[in-house]
Chimera marker file (.cmm) of the C-alpha trace (Angstrom):
<marker_set name="trace">
<marker id="1" x="112.017" y="149.007" z="-17.668" r="1" g="1" b="0" radius="0.5"/>
<marker id="2" x="115.199" y="147.315" z="-16.502" r="1" g="1" b="0" radius="0.5"/>
<marker id="3" x="117.175" y="150.534" z="-16.774" r="1" g="1" b="0" radius="0.5"/>
<marker id="4" x="114.801" y="152.338" z="-14.379" r="1" g="1" b="0" radius="0.5"/>
<marker id="5" x="115.067" y="149.493" z="-11.873" r="1" g="1" b="0" radius="0.5"/>
<marker id="6" x="118.865" y="149.662" z="-11.955" r="1" g="1" b="0" radius="0.5"/>
<marker id="7" x="118.851" y="153.446" z="-11.595" r="1" g="1" b="0" radius="0.5"/>
<marker id="8" x="116.498" y="153.215" z="-8.636" r="1" g="1" b="0" radius="0.5"/>
<marker id="9" x="118.736" y="150.612" z="-7.005" r="1" g="1" b="0" radius="0.5"/>
<marker id="10" x="121.792" y="152.810" z="-7.511" r="1" g="1" b="0" radius="0.5"/>
<marker id="11" x="119.939" y="155.806" z="-6.101" r="1" g="1" b="0" radius="0.5"/>
<marker id="12" x="119.014" y="153.798" z="-3.012" r="1" g="1" b="0" radius="0.5"/>
<marker id="13" x="122.637" y="152.687" z="-2.584" r="1" g="1" b="0" radius="0.5"/>
<marker id="14" x="123.763" y="156.299" z="-2.922" r="1" g="1" b="0" radius="0.5"/>
<marker id="15" x="121.308" y="157.420" z="-0.227" r="1" g="1" b="0" radius="0.5"/>
<marker id="16" x="122.444" y="154.607" z="2.056" r="1" g="1" b="0" radius="0.5"/>
<marker id="17" x="126.060" y="155.678" z="1.542" r="1" g="1" b="0" radius="0.5"/>
<marker id="18" x="125.176" y="159.303" z="2.288" r="1" g="1" b="0" radius="0.5"/>
<marker id="19" x="123.544" y="158.398" z="5.608" r="1" g="1" b="0" radius="0.5"/>
<marker id="20" x="126.410" y="156.084" z="6.557" r="1" g="1" b="0" radius="0.5"/>
<marker id="21" x="129.141" y="158.598" z="5.733" r="1" g="1" b="0" radius="0.5"/>
<marker id="22" x="127.209" y="161.375" z="7.476" r="1" g="1" b="0" radius="0.5"/>
<marker id="23" x="127.027" y="159.350" z="10.675" r="1" g="1" b="0" radius="0.5"/>
<marker id="24" x="130.734" y="158.482" z="10.412" r="1" g="1" b="0" radius="0.5"/>
<marker id="25" x="131.680" y="162.116" z="9.843" r="1" g="1" b="0" radius="0.5"/>
<marker id="26" x="129.638" y="163.334" z="12.814" r="1" g="1" b="0" radius="0.5"/>
<marker id="27" x="131.075" y="160.646" z="15.068" r="1" g="1" b="0" radius="0.5"/>
<marker id="28" x="134.698" y="161.465" z="14.125" r="1" g="1" b="0" radius="0.5"/>
<marker id="29" x="134.004" y="165.173" z="14.464" r="1" g="1" b="0" radius="0.5"/>
<marker id="30" x="132.505" y="164.645" z="17.903" r="1" g="1" b="0" radius="0.5"/>
<marker id="31" x="135.473" y="162.585" z="19.090" r="1" g="1" b="0" radius="0.5"/>
<marker id="32" x="138.019" y="165.132" z="17.829" r="1" g="1" b="0" radius="0.5"/>
<marker id="33" x="136.094" y="168.079" z="19.277" r="1" g="1" b="0" radius="0.5"/>
<marker id="34" x="136.026" y="166.439" z="22.730" r="1" g="1" b="0" radius="0.5"/>
<marker id="35" x="139.702" y="165.622" z="22.534" r="1" g="1" b="0" radius="0.5"/>
<marker id="36" x="142.057" y="167.669" z="24.738" r="1" g="1" b="0" radius="0.5"/>
<marker id="37" x="144.776" y="167.859" z="22.114" r="1" g="1" b="0" radius="0.5"/>
<marker id="38" x="143.443" y="166.824" z="18.692" r="1" g="1" b="0" radius="0.5"/>
<marker id="39" x="146.168" y="165.311" z="16.540" r="1" g="1" b="0" radius="0.5"/>
<marker id="40" x="146.804" y="166.186" z="12.942" r="1" g="1" b="0" radius="0.5"/>
<marker id="41" x="145.696" y="162.673" z="11.991" r="1" g="1" b="0" radius="0.5"/>
<marker id="42" x="142.403" y="163.246" z="13.797" r="1" g="1" b="0" radius="0.5"/>
<marker id="43" x="141.843" y="166.532" z="12.023" r="1" g="1" b="0" radius="0.5"/>
<marker id="44" x="142.726" y="164.896" z="8.697" r="1" g="1" b="0" radius="0.5"/>
<marker id="45" x="140.184" y="162.148" z="9.380" r="1" g="1" b="0" radius="0.5"/>
<marker id="46" x="137.487" y="164.748" z="10.010" r="1" g="1" b="0" radius="0.5"/>
<marker id="47" x="138.396" y="166.591" z="6.795" r="1" g="1" b="0" radius="0.5"/>
<marker id="48" x="138.397" y="163.371" z="4.779" r="1" g="1" b="0" radius="0.5"/>
<marker id="49" x="135.014" y="162.231" z="6.142" r="1" g="1" b="0" radius="0.5"/>
<marker id="50" x="133.551" y="165.669" z="5.428" r="1" g="1" b="0" radius="0.5"/>
<marker id="51" x="134.919" y="165.615" z="1.883" r="1" g="1" b="0" radius="0.5"/>
<marker id="52" x="133.365" y="162.185" z="1.275" r="1" g="1" b="0" radius="0.5"/>
<marker id="53" x="130.028" y="163.379" z="2.593" r="1" g="1" b="0" radius="0.5"/>
<marker id="54" x="130.003" y="166.549" z="0.501" r="1" g="1" b="0" radius="0.5"/>
<marker id="55" x="131.013" y="164.589" z="-2.625" r="1" g="1" b="0" radius="0.5"/>
<marker id="56" x="128.110" y="162.191" z="-2.137" r="1" g="1" b="0" radius="0.5"/>
<marker id="57" x="125.717" y="165.126" z="-1.648" r="1" g="1" b="0" radius="0.5"/>
<marker id="58" x="126.911" y="166.701" z="-4.901" r="1" g="1" b="0" radius="0.5"/>
<marker id="59" x="126.435" y="163.386" z="-6.680" r="1" g="1" b="0" radius="0.5"/>
<marker id="60" x="122.902" y="163.131" z="-5.301" r="1" g="1" b="0" radius="0.5"/>
<marker id="61" x="122.156" y="166.687" z="-6.468" r="1" g="1" b="0" radius="0.5"/>
<marker id="62" x="123.581" y="165.841" z="-9.903" r="1" g="1" b="0" radius="0.5"/>
<marker id="63" x="121.350" y="162.752" z="-10.110" r="1" g="1" b="0" radius="0.5"/>
<marker id="64" x="118.393" y="164.869" z="-8.860" r="1" g="1" b="0" radius="0.5"/>
<marker id="65" x="117.543" y="162.525" z="-6.013" r="1" g="1" b="0" radius="0.5"/>
<marker id="66" x="116.250" y="163.532" z="-2.607" r="1" g="1" b="0" radius="0.5"/>
<marker id="67" x="115.957" y="161.637" z="0.658" r="1" g="1" b="0" radius="0.5"/>
<marker id="68" x="112.472" y="163.075" z="1.092" r="1" g="1" b="0" radius="0.5"/>
<marker id="69" x="111.136" y="161.136" z="-1.903" r="1" g="1" b="0" radius="0.5"/>
<marker id="70" x="112.470" y="157.828" z="-0.528" r="1" g="1" b="0" radius="0.5"/>
<marker id="71" x="110.952" y="158.004" z="2.981" r="1" g="1" b="0" radius="0.5"/>
<link id1="1" id2="2" r="1" g="1" b="0" radius="0.2"/>
<link id1="2" id2="3" r="1" g="1" b="0" radius="0.2"/>
<link id1="3" id2="4" r="1" g="1" b="0" radius="0.2"/>
<link id1="4" id2="5" r="1" g="1" b="0" radius="0.2"/>
<link id1="5" id2="6" r="1" g="1" b="0" radius="0.2"/>
<link id1="6" id2="7" r="1" g="1" b="0" radius="0.2"/>
<link id1="7" id2="8" r="1" g="1" b="0" radius="0.2"/>
<link id1="8" id2="9" r="1" g="1" b="0" radius="0.2"/>
<link id1="9" id2="10" r="1" g="1" b="0" radius="0.2"/>
<link id1="10" id2="11" r="1" g="1" b="0" radius="0.2"/>
<link id1="11" id2="12" r="1" g="1" b="0" radius="0.2"/>
<link id1="12" id2="13" r="1" g="1" b="0" radius="0.2"/>
<link id1="13" id2="14" r="1" g="1" b="0" radius="0.2"/>
<link id1="14" id2="15" r="1" g="1" b="0" radius="0.2"/>
<link id1="15" id2="16" r="1" g="1" b="0" radius="0.2"/>
<link id1="16" id2="17" r="1" g="1" b="0" radius="0.2"/>
<link id1="17" id2="18" r="1" g="1" b="0" radius="0.2"/>
<link id1="18" id2="19" r="1" g="1" b="0" radius="0.2"/>
<link id1="19" id2="20" r="1" g="1" b="0" radius="0.2"/>
<link id1="20" id2="21" r="1" g="1" b="0" radius="0.2"/>
<link id1="21" id2="22" r="1" g="1" b="0" radius="0.2"/>
<link id1="22" id2="23" r="1" g="1" b="0" radius="0.2"/>
<link id1="23" id2="24" r="1" g="1" b="0" radius="0.2"/>
<link id1="24" id2="25" r="1" g="1" b="0" radius="0.2"/>
<link id1="25" id2="26" r="1" g="1" b="0" radius="0.2"/>
<link id1="26" id2="27" r="1" g="1" b="0" radius="0.2"/>
<link id1="27" id2="28" r="1" g="1" b="0" radius="0.2"/>
<link id1="28" id2="29" r="1" g="1" b="0" radius="0.2"/>
<link id1="29" id2="30" r="1" g="1" b="0" radius="0.2"/>
<link id1="30" id2="31" r="1" g="1" b="0" radius="0.2"/>
<link id1="31" id2="32" r="1" g="1" b="0" radius="0.2"/>
<link id1="32" id2="33" r="1" g="1" b="0" radius="0.2"/>
<link id1="33" id2="34" r="1" g="1" b="0" radius="0.2"/>
<link id1="34" id2="35" r="1" g="1" b="0" radius="0.2"/>
<link id1="35" id2="36" r="1" g="1" b="0" radius="0.2"/>
<link id1="36" id2="37" r="1" g="1" b="0" radius="0.2"/>
<link id1="37" id2="38" r="1" g="1" b="0" radius="0.2"/>
<link id1="38" id2="39" r="1" g="1" b="0" radius="0.2"/>
<link id1="39" id2="40" r="1" g="1" b="0" radius="0.2"/>
<link id1="40" id2="41" r="1" g="1" b="0" radius="0.2"/>
<link id1="41" id2="42" r="1" g="1" b="0" radius="0.2"/>
<link id1="42" id2="43" r="1" g="1" b="0" radius="0.2"/>
<link id1="43" id2="44" r="1" g="1" b="0" radius="0.2"/>
<link id1="44" id2="45" r="1" g="1" b="0" radius="0.2"/>
<link id1="45" id2="46" r="1" g="1" b="0" radius="0.2"/>
<link id1="46" id2="47" r="1" g="1" b="0" radius="0.2"/>
<link id1="47" id2="48" r="1" g="1" b="0" radius="0.2"/>
<link id1="48" id2="49" r="1" g="1" b="0" radius="0.2"/>
<link id1="49" id2="50" r="1" g="1" b="0" radius="0.2"/>
<link id1="50" id2="51" r="1" g="1" b="0" radius="0.2"/>
<link id1="51" id2="52" r="1" g="1" b="0" radius="0.2"/>
<link id1="52" id2="53" r="1" g="1" b="0" radius="0.2"/>
<link id1="53" id2="54" r="1" g="1" b="0" radius="0.2"/>
<link id1="54" id2="55" r="1" g="1" b="0" radius="0.2"/>
<link id1="55" id2="56" r="1" g="1" b="0" radius="0.2"/>
<link id1="56" id2="57" r="1" g="1" b="0" radius="0.2"/>
<link id1="57" id2="58" r="1" g="1" b="0" radius="0.2"/>
<link id1="58" id2="59" r="1" g="1" b="0" radius="0.2"/>
<link id1="59" id2="60" r="1" g="1" b="0" radius="0.2"/>
<link id1="60" id2="61" r="1" g="1" b="0" radius="0.2"/>
<link id1="61" id2="62" r="1" g="1" b="0" radius="0.2"/>
<link id1="62" id2="63" r="1" g="1" b="0" radius="0.2"/>
<link id1="63" id2="64" r="1" g="1" b="0" radius="0.2"/>
<link id1="64" id2="65" r="1" g="1" b="0" radius="0.2"/>
<link id1="65" id2="66" r="1" g="1" b="0" radius="0.2"/>
<link id1="66" id2="67" r="1" g="1" b="0" radius="0.2"/>
<link id1="67" id2="68" r="1" g="1" b="0" radius="0.2"/>
<link id1="68" id2="69" r="1" g="1" b="0" radius="0.2"/>
<link id1="69" id2="70" r="1" g="1" b="0" radius="0.2"/>
<link id1="70" id2="71" r="1" g="1" b="0" radius="0.2"/>
</marker_set>
């Protein structure tokens, strides 16, 4: 029983991280897209945030969890 509780807690933490990183990625992307001359650092920040987001999505798929089940 304790193992299921820990897995559920980790799944919830993963979903929270996905939503947080998604919001961060969209915010950075929006700022860089509105910029007159986006810097290389800005573009690198967008790429890094996107990579984090996609990694977390792959991890969620690997763990077979879905945000729809946790609503």
